[in-house]
C-alpha positions, 0 to 999 in steps of 0.5 A: 852473444848475438849482434842485438846484444850490443844493446845490452853492453855496460861499460864503466869509466875510470874510478874516482876515489874520494879524498877520505878513501870511503867512496868511489865515483864512476861513469857508467855507460849503457847502450840504448839501442832503440834511441840509437844512443848511449846513456851515461850516468854517475854511480857512487859506491862505498869502498868498504863494501857496506852498501851497493852502488847507487845512481847519483846522476842521470841527465838526459845528455849524460854525465861523465868525468867525476872529480872530487873536491879536496874536502870530499863534500863536492863532486864536479861532473861534465854534462852534455847539453841540448844542441851540443857542448857541455856544462860543468856542474858541482853536486853536493855529497853527503852535505846540504845543497843543491847542484850548481852549474859552474859554466857552459861551453859550446864545446865538449868539456874534459879533465876537470881538476880542483885547485888544492883549496877547492875554490877553482876548477881547471878543465879542457875545452876547445876555444873557437876562433873568430871565424865562428862568430858568424853563426852556424852557416859554414858557407858564411864563414871565412876560409880556414888558414892552414899553416901547420900539420895536425889541423884535424882530429878523428872524431873531432873534425877541424881543430885548427880553429878550435884549439884545445885550451886550459881554462880555470873557473870559480868553483861557485860559477862564473866565466872561465878564464883561458890560462893556456891556449891557441894556436897550440893544443893543450891537455892534462892540467895538474895543480901545484900543491900551493895552487899558483901553478898548473902543469900542462902538456903541449908543444909550443916550440918553433916548428912544433907540428914537425917536432912530434914531441909533447912537452910540460909547461908551467902556467900562471893559474891566475891567467896565462897565454890564450889565443897568442896573447897575454890573458888576465895579466898572466905570464907566458907558459914556461917550458919545464922539460927540455931533454927532448923526451915525449912527456905526458900525464904530469903529477905534482909531488906533495911538496911541489918540488917535482913532477912525475910524468910518463916519458919516452925517447920518441925523438931518437926512434919511434915508437919508444917505450914510456917510462915513469920519470921525475922532473925537478921543478927548479932545474928541469933535471930528469930522472927515469925510473923503472928502467929494469922493466923493458915495457911501456908504462903508458898502456893504451887505453888506460894510461893516466898520471902517476899517483903519489903514495908515500914516496912511491908512484902508482903506475900501470904497464903492459906486459904480454897481454896483461895490464899490471899495476906497479909501485915504483919508488921515487925516493930513498935508497931504492929509488927507481925500483918497481914492485908489482902490486897486481899482475896475472891474466887481467887488464887493469883498465884504470885506477885510482887511490886516495885516503888509503884505498886503491880502486881498479877497473879490472877486466879479463877474458870472461868479464867486462870491467868492474871496480874492485879494491885491491890490497897486496895483490888480492881483489875485492869486487865492489860493483856488479853493474855488468852482471845483467849483461853476463846473466842475459849473455852466457859467457861461453868458454875461456880462450886458450893461450898458446906460446908460439915460436916466432920465425924471428927467433927471438921468443914466442908470440902470445896467441889465443884461441876461442873455441865455440860451444856449439860448432857450426855445420861444416865438412866432417864437423871441423870448425871454420876459423877467424883469424883477428889482427889488432890495430895500432900497431903499437898496442896489444890484445889484452887479457880483457873482454872483447865482445867481437870474439864472443859474437864470432864464437857463438856463430860457430867459429874458432877465433885465433888472435895474437900479438905479432912483432910491432905490438906493445907488451914486449920489449922496445926492440920488438915493438920497433922491429917493423920500422922500415929497413931503410931507417937510419936508426933501429931498422926493421923489416917494415910493415908486412915483414915479421909482423905478417910472418908472426900472424901466420905462425900463430895461425899455424900454431893454433891449427897444429894445436887443435885438430878440429880447426879446418885449415881450408876454411880460414878467414882473416879480418882486422881494423886500422893496422889490422886491416892493413895486414889483412889486405897484405895477407890476402895480397901475398897469401890468398891461398891460406884464406877462404875470405877476408874482411879489411876494415878502416884499413891502411892500403896506401901508405904513401897517400895516408901520410898526406891525407890523415889527421896524423899526416907526417907521423908515419915518417917518424914511425917507419924511420923514412919519410915518403918524400925521401923513399916513395918506393919504400911506401909503395913496397909496403902498401897492399894496394901496390900488390892488389893483383895478388888478392884472389879471395872474397874481400869485404871492405868496411869503412867510416866516411868521416874517418880522419885517421884512415880516410875513406879514400883508402877503402875506395882505392882498394875497392876500385882496384878489386872491382876493375880486376874483376875480383869478388868484393863487397864494400860497405860505407857507414855515414857520419862515423869516425875511425872508432865506429866499432867501439863508439859509433852509433849503437845501430851501426855497431849491430849492423856492422856485426851483422854484415861481418857474420853474414859475409863469413857465413856465406863463405866459411859456412858459419852461422849467419845472422837472422837480419842483415842490412839491405844496403 
């Protein structure tokens, strides 16, 4: 794989199975490198394999979020429009008729879901406040009034004057009615079986921005609270979940008496594993399920509402690099027990079930995600939409998996090593090494295709990656192991403690296992929290590395907690606030150990990054430059935190070229044919 092959990538979205189980709709995203944009269309395929996938839509501005009507004769899709915003369309499927534009919004539309009788569609869109009425000239608008945390969101910009609102619209077209709106953020609408009520996720309680808890509310589907008032004669949304747990992804039981949800005890100590749970509508009583499996049931990415199926719930969870599908009993004497349906060295990136058909989007280390039908643990592939990419780009080797003992003595570190097909030239034919660290930290490197590792292997590097303490896929205690040692509840080593020790142990394990790896030519790189650990390791273990690339990194935890779009969250995650323990935040910040960095450093950052604002990169660059250390700094304009995954295609290609050129100069790997001029 070469950097330009990013232009060949094909990505499938979550499947949507028709009510009779006969067909599945999916959004397919392709990269248009020449136009520097993404092209997204809806494809339809029969689940019995009787025919190939066929393209259903293909608008200029892209189609996404397919949702079936209850009778399976219509499909709602979200379509972009000129000048921004989106429209909600309904397409006839297998019956006569023409597409209908249901409504248009100046903002994006997401999460469309049909009412049980097929007459209405609920969806989520941002509702602009009155200050937006002055047009497009921001200088003519009133100033923003900021009275809460979480006033911005990475990739979205300011949201305090554009709250995420749940609307309901007639499926035949009309003006949407806001049923749950600002100043609160709402998501995940789910219809009750009788069509009278919507369950939504929000936090509308006093001091909600300090509480950090998502709750489930019940909303009158005929019209509810919007912009602080009573809309369409509706009633105030009613709080359902009162346990203090963090709730997401609601799903109604067929009889309407309970809700399934994913719940976690973040209010006790963050991060906390999410588990499937049942909430009684009449009493609010909660029953947590699958308690015997100490893993998170809210995988990232790929979490969705549990699917009810004959007294059971379909739910996925992370486990040691895998993302697996389970069937959890909701009723009967075995209630709460979990049965594995699909496991192994793979990631179930998304799934859906209807009409007796279960369709999963599955990826592994050698394959981009494709749709499969699963039954009793077997897989039957439905699509081959990524095959043109794999035909043009050789897959290369399959990574080796190692079990490396953690220095903490509490088990192994899941570690992978990808060797190149054709080694780059080097001393004695030995291989330069790139050690990659994931972001989060509450996520995992999954048993999934990762284009960046293929890029680096083709350039002649042995690639090493792992899931250290702090990663998901392990027990809750292990995820919490990097909370601050000053935390009153569940104290750990802090960032840069056992997590850094694990990463170095994984590297040593790979060097010991493969004699051809050159320990004198090791580079380290990572993004976000991975960028943090890169900066930290460069400051404390420069003798281990020949070069480092710190991308969209956390370098100053203290300033991050007041400048990030997640301002205030890190006190929950670490167990102590920077207001109470400023010296602890400085102790854990790479910037305060910057004099120890004595290795060539590449800094990459997006200028519109709100999760880790660009001042984090500025601080590291200025310090290294003042110290006279070798440093290169690239800033990507009009890109957000997720640029490497969802940024403009050209920037993604240029980023890959910059990384390969930098490590090629310092480690001896193959350099790309083209490099941005800067």
